[in-house]
Phi, psi and omega in degrees: 000132181297139177295151176298137177296149181216133178219128181266117178230130181290134183277162165087016178270102184284358181268005180304122176275157171288131180302157183299326179262038188302135176253145181291157177236156169250117179264120180251122180243127173270137184218133172216116179052059180240040184301327183291331189236349191300322181293316180293325179293312180297314181294327177297311178293326179293310184290320188271340183233298188300319182294342181265354184230092181306138181091359180278166183211161171239128176244119176260112177270098186270133191245074173066040182291150180230012188248012182104357178302318182300316182295321178295317180295321179300321178291319181295321179300324181281343185250341182240113179295140179089002177259127178240155182228121176256106188278135171262115182296327176218162184292123182260343184095158188301313185294312181295320178296320179298309183295322177295320182295326184289349176274354190264330185299142176265345181255155182284331178272118184244122171264127182241140177198162170275182184247030184282343184080013182265004178234142181268125180302335177302333182287354174292328189296317175301322178296312183302317184289349178266354188284356171284344182242343186235162178259338174210136171232122180244155179272157164232133189285130174251148184049054188299126184263057179240163174302155184304318184296326178289322178297317180295315180297322178296317180298316180294316181298313180297323177296317179296315180298313182298321180289313186289322185258004177057049177235184184219050182268140181276331185206068194295338182259010179302131183286333184281117183197165174227139180207168179276129178298323180299322177290319178300316182296334178297328182251354187297327183277357179287163173284120177256147186257331186280140180241359180231299183268065190292331182295329179291319178289322176303314181296316179298320181292320174301310186296310183287336176291339179110003176285151182275123183237133178234168180220143181224152178287142176226153178285155178230127188249137178298141179298132186275328185224139172069182180273161178302140175269006175287192182299128175294152185305320184292339180267346186300314180304317180295319179297317180299314180299314180297320180294316178297325177295331180282344185307310186294321179293318179297314182296319179299324181288309188280350177259006174300144181303329183267004181286318183288121183241339186260128181288000000 
C-alpha cells in the first residue's frame, strides 16, 4: 500500500494570492450552538477566502441550534452574497449533518471545517494551492490549543491508526481540510462504520481508494467563548471503545482487492 503523501508547508501566511487560474470553492461549516463565534467564523472565511475566489460560496450546515445561532445565520445570509444556510430543525448529530451538507456544494473543491473558531481561514491557501496535484489536503494542528488530556488522546489515537492501517498521518481526524466533491461522491454511498470520528474514516477511504492525500501544518487557536462543542469528557471513553471496535471492519473493507479504483 502506497504511503500517505506528505508535504510540509508553513502555516499562517495571510499574503497567499489566489492563483491566476483560480477555481471557486464551496466552504462547508458545521455548526451547533455557536452563537458566540458563528458570525466571526463566517465573516473570516468570507473575507479571507470567498471574496478572493469569484463563484465561491459558504454553506453553514446548522444542526438544531437553540442558542441564537439560527437568528445570526439568517442575518448573515441576507447581508453576505454567496452565504447559504442549511437549517437543522432538530439535532441530527455530526455524521448525519456532515453527509447532508456534502450534497449541497455547487463547486468541486470543498473546504470543510467546524465552526468553533479554532482554525484560521488563511490556512486554507496552502491547501488550495496543492489541489492541482492532490484529491484531499488535510491539516494537522501545530501548537495545539487544547487541554492536555485531549492532546494526549489525539497523539495516542493517531499512533494507533498509523500502526494498524499502515499510514502516516499526524492528525487524521483534523476537521480543516479541502477535497474534491467528485472524489467524495465516489465513496459516499459506501457503508461507513464510524459514527463519531468520521474524518478519520473519510481520510482512510480516500487514501485506500487510491486518491492522493497530503497533509500540511495548520494553526490551532484556543476557543474564545464557552466550552468545546467536541465530545464531552464523559462520552470520550465510550467513543474510543466503539471506534477501536470499528478498526477491523474498516480495514477489512478498505483492503479488499476490488476497493482500490484510482490508479
